[in-house]
C-alpha positions as CSV (number, residue, x, y, z in Angstrom):
1,X,-4.1,101.0,79.5
2,X,-0.9,102.8,78.9
3,X,1.1,99.8,80.2
4,X,-0.8,97.3,78.1
5,X,-0.3,99.3,74.9
6,X,3.3,100.4,75.7
7,X,5.0,98.0,73.2
8,X,2.6,98.6,70.4
9,X,3.7,100.1,67.1
10,X,1.9,103.3,66.1
11,X,0.1,101.7,63.1
12,X,-1.2,98.8,65.3
13,X,-2.5,101.0,68.2
14,X,-6.1,101.0,67.1
15,X,-6.4,97.3,66.7
16,X,-4.5,96.7,70.0
17,X,-6.8,99.1,71.8
18,X,-9.9,97.4,70.4
19,X,-8.6,94.0,71.5
20,X,-7.8,95.3,75.0
21,X,-11.2,96.8,75.4
22,X,-12.9,93.6,74.2
23,X,-10.9,91.6,76.8
24,X,-11.9,94.1,79.5
25,X,-15.6,93.9,78.7
26,X,-15.5,90.1,78.4
27,X,-13.8,89.9,81.8
28,X,-16.4,92.2,83.4
29,X,-19.2,90.1,81.9
30,X,-17.6,86.9,83.2
31,X,-17.3,88.4,86.7
32,X,-20.9,89.5,86.8
33,X,-22.0,86.1,85.6
34,X,-19.9,84.2,88.2
35,X,-21.2,86.3,91.1
36,X,-24.7,86.1,89.8
37,X,-24.4,82.3,89.5
38,X,-23.1,82.1,93.0
39,X,-25.9,84.2,94.3
40,X,-28.5,82.1,92.5
41,X,-26.9,78.8,93.7
42,X,-26.9,80.1,97.3
43,X,-30.6,81.0,97.0
44,X,-31.5,77.6,95.5
45,X,-29.5,75.9,98.2
46,X,-32.0,77.3,100.8
47,X,-29.9,80.2,102.1
48,X,-32.0,83.3,103.0
49,X,-31.7,86.3,100.7
50,X,-29.6,88.4,103.1
51,X,-27.1,85.6,103.7
52,X,-26.8,84.9,99.9
53,X,-26.3,88.6,99.2
54,X,-23.7,89.0,102.0
55,X,-21.7,85.9,100.7
56,X,-21.9,87.1,97.1
57,X,-20.7,90.6,98.2
58,X,-17.8,89.1,100.1
59,X,-16.7,87.1,97.1
60,X,-17.0,90.2,94.9
61,X,-14.9,92.2,97.3
62,X,-12.3,89.4,97.4
63,X,-12.2,89.3,93.6
64,X,-11.7,93.1,93.5
65,X,-8.9,92.8,96.1
66,X,-7.2,90.1,94.1
67,X,-7.4,92.1,90.9
68,X,-6.1,95.2,92.6
69,X,-3.2,93.3,94.1
70,X,-2.3,91.9,90.6
71,X,-2.5,95.4,89.1
72,X,-0.3,96.9,91.8
73,X,2.5,94.6,90.8
74,X,2.6,96.4,87.5
75,X,2.6,99.9,89.0
76,X,5.3,102.2,87.7
77,X,7.2,104.5,90.0
């Protein structure tokens, strides 16, 4: 969060922090909805529960890896 708020003026810090947390929560909700929709679609497509779960988990891990990779590009030394 420090990096995202680095260029914020002191008097705008509260509003910027609130906007940042709103974006984080919305992103989390969108990710959960996407993985849940994938899981439901796989079940509706006739896949057995363990296979649908494994595929959804693999996609979730891939999303986590991609997000981690993006965040590492902003890492400070």
